[in-house]
N, C-alpha and C positions, 0 to 999 in steps of 0.2 A: 836467188830468192829462196827462202825457206819458211817452213811452217813450225809453229810452236804454240804454247798456250799456258794459261793458268790452270795447271793440271789439278790443283786443289779443288777445282770445281767438278772434277771427275771422281775424286776420292780424297778422304781426309788423310789417309796414310800414304806414305811414299810408294809402297809396293803397288797399290792401285793406280797411283799417278804414273808410274813406269809402265804398268800394264796397258793403260789407256793410250799412252804415247806410242808404244810399240804396235798396238792394234791399228793405229793410223799410219804406221810406217814412218814415223818421225823419229828424230834423234835429239830433240831439244825440249826442255821445259823452261817456261818463265816461272821460276820458283817463288812462291809467295809464302804459303803456310804448309807445314808438315805437322800432322796431328794437332792442328788448330793453333800452332804457334808460328809466327813469322820466322823465316829462316835466319834472320839476323838476331833473333832473340832465343833461339834454341839453346838448351844447355850444351856445353862443349862435347860431352859424350854422345848426345843425340845427333849433333851436327856431324861428328866423325863417322857415326853409323850411317848417316845419310850419304856422306861422301863415298863410303865403301860400296853401298848399294848402287849408286849411280855409276861408279866405275865398273862394277861387275856387269851391269846391264848395258854399258856402252851408251848411256844417255847423258847428255851434257846440259848444264844450266846456261842458257844464252843471256839471261837477264835476271837481275834480282828485282822482284816485284815488291819493293820495300814500302814501309809506312813513313819514310822520311818526308817531313814537311807536309804531310797529307792533311785531310780535312779533320783530323783529330787534334791538330795543334793550332792554337790561337796565335795569329801573327803578332799580337800585342803583348804576349806573355813571355818574358825572358826565360822563365823556368821551362816552358814548352820548347823553346829553341835549344836550350842546353840538353834536354832529354833527347830531342830528335837528332842533334849533332852526335850524341853518344851512339844512337842507332846507326848512323852513317859510319862511325869509326868501326863498330863491330862488323858492319856489312863489308867494308873495304877489306878487312883482314880475311874474311871468309871468301870474298870474291877472288882474292889472290890465290887462296887454297884451291879454288875451283877453276882458275884461269878464265874468269868471267869479266867482261870489259864494259858491261852496261848495267846501270841501275835506274829503275823507275823512281823518280822523285816528284815532288809537287811544289806548290808555292803558298802553303799554309791555308787554313780554313777560310772560305769565303764568308765574310760577315755581311750578309745580304741586307741587314737592317740599316747599315751605314751607307753613306753616299758612294756611288759607283767609282768615283775618282778621289777617294779619301786620302789626303796627303800623309796623314799619320800612318795609315796602313801601308801605303806605298813605300814610305821611308823605311819602315820595319821589314817589309817583304823583300825589298831590293837588297838591303844590307845583309839580311840573314841568308837569302838564297845565294848571294855572292860568296858568303863565308863557306857555305856547303859546297859550292862549285869549286872553290879554291882547294878544298880538301880532295876533291876528285881529280883536279889537275895534278896535285902532288902525287896521287896514287896512279896516275895515267889511266883513268877510267872515265866513261861518259856519264854525265848526269842528264837523263832524259826527262824533260818535264811533260807530264800528262795533263791535258785539259780535263779537269774533273771539277769537283765542288771546292775550288780553290781560287786564289786571286786571278791567276792566268786563265782559269776556266770561265770567268764571268763574261768573256766575249773574245773574239779574235783580236780586237784592239788591245785588250788587256795582255794577251799573250805577246803581241808585238811590242808593247811598252816594256814588258818584262825582258824580252830579248834585247831591247835597246839599253837596258840598265844592268844587264848581266852579260858583259862582253867576255866570252871565253870560247876557245875552240872545243872545250869539253862540255859545253852547254848546248844541247839540241832538244828537239821535240820528239815525243812519242804521241802520235795523234790517235785518239780514241774516236771511232766513228759514231758510237752510240751516245756518248756523254752529252753532246749538244742537245739531244732530244730531252735530256733530263734537267737542263739548266736554262734559266731565263737569260735573255739577251740584254746585257747592260752596255752595249756599244754606244748607245745614244743618250744614256742618262740613267736615272734611278728607278724608273718604272719596272715593276715585276709583272708584266702582262703579256710578254711576247717570248715564246720559246725560241731558242737558237736554231739556225739551219746548219746541219752538218756540212752540206756542200759549201755554203758561204764561208764557214769557219775554215774548212779545209783549203778552199781556193786562196784564201788570204794568208795562210801560213805555210802553204805547200813547199816552198823553197827551203824551209828550215826543218822539214820532217826527216827523221833518221830511221823511224821504226813505227809500226802501226798495230794498234789494238783493234780487234774486230768484235764489235758488239752492235746489236740492233735492238730497237725498242719502239713502242708507240706511247706517246705522252698520254697520261691518264688523269692529270690534274695536279694542282698545287699541293705541296706538302702542308700538313697541318701544324708542324712544329718548326718550320724554317730549315729543315734539313734537305735530304734528297727528295725531289718531286716524285710523284707516283708514275709508274710506268708498267707496261706489259712487255716483257722481253721476248724477242722472237728469234727465229733462225735468221741467219744473215741474208739480207735482201728482202725480207718480209716486213720490215718495220719502216720507220721514218728516218733512218740514219744514212740514207743515200749511199749504202754500201756498194751496190753495183756500179754506180756512177763514179764513186771515188776510187774503187779498185781498178776500174777500167782506165781512168785517167792516170793513176799511178803507173800502171803497166805501159801505157802509151808513152809516158815520159821517162821510161827506163828504170823504174824503181826495182832495185835488186836486194832489198833488205828483208826483214822478217815480218810475217803476219802472225800475230799472237791472238789466239782465241780466248775470249772472256764472255762466255755465254750468258751467265746470270739467270738462266732459265729455270734451273732446279736448285740453284744456290746463289743468293745475292750475298756476297761476302760480308757486307756491313749491316745486314738485317738480322734481327734476333730470331725471327720465326721462319727462317728459310727451310724449305723441304729437305729432309735428311735421308730419304730413301736411297740407300747405297747403289742399288741396281739401276734405278731411274737416273741417278746422277751420272753413273758411268756410261750408260747407254746414250744419254742425251749429249754428253761431251763428245763421244765418238761420232754420233750422227751429225753433230754440229760441224766437226772437223771435216767429215766427208762432204757435207753440203757446201762448205766453203771452198774446198778444193775443186768441186764441180763448178762453182761460181767463177773461180779463177780460169778454169779451162774454157768456159763459155765466153768470158771476157776476152781471152786471148783469141778465140775463134772469131769474135766480132771485130777485133782489130785487124785480123788477117784478111777479112773480106774485101 
């Protein structure tokens, strides 16, 4: 078992990301953005500069926190698919350079205004995710699907249907503990009146989980524009994401993978008006990591009793 995190929530620049990682005694970063640009979109010279800094610091990238097939890409637009496939191609080349074997991907934007089990959307999502996963197969890397504001994130049943239609040993799940708090539950139909349960989602997909994102939040109301719902992000174990229960169950069942911090407390990556105070962000990320390590220690102690 190891710890890692989206260190761009600690610092915009890589120097700060490395500093935060080392302050926690960790050696991994789930790399998403450096200087505001996703690692698969950095200019070549900036990417090589980042590689050199990571090597000098002895810090490794365990996973690419990519934007591949995320909530910015419409499942019905072929142009969007072509653009995100190019993102994956660039990511694969850079993953080889960094000896990184995992990439966080998604299943295209959730179109909440359409039926929960829309056949046109499903045909497009399954075809396109299959194509992306085949690219990963050829490159010998894992495509880890995150339950977010995407097709698979609309409910645990959607994730299972996605797994049924994308058959590959290179297609597995990264489970985010906090995202169910932000999404409506469409397991039973089209209504947008019930928020998902993190524990229920986790329990139903547990056997397919390869990697875990740690986030926690309290639901604060429906979005006014159909995007991400409103939430107050909290330290792990203080929100509605069932973090303690899920982590304890993972450890009980022998989980030995990574736990990746994604606090969102001082910076919500997809929001325009996120707090930018550099000191607060750094301090919060480090405190978040320390609290989560303590949470794991406590969970282990409870299992040993």
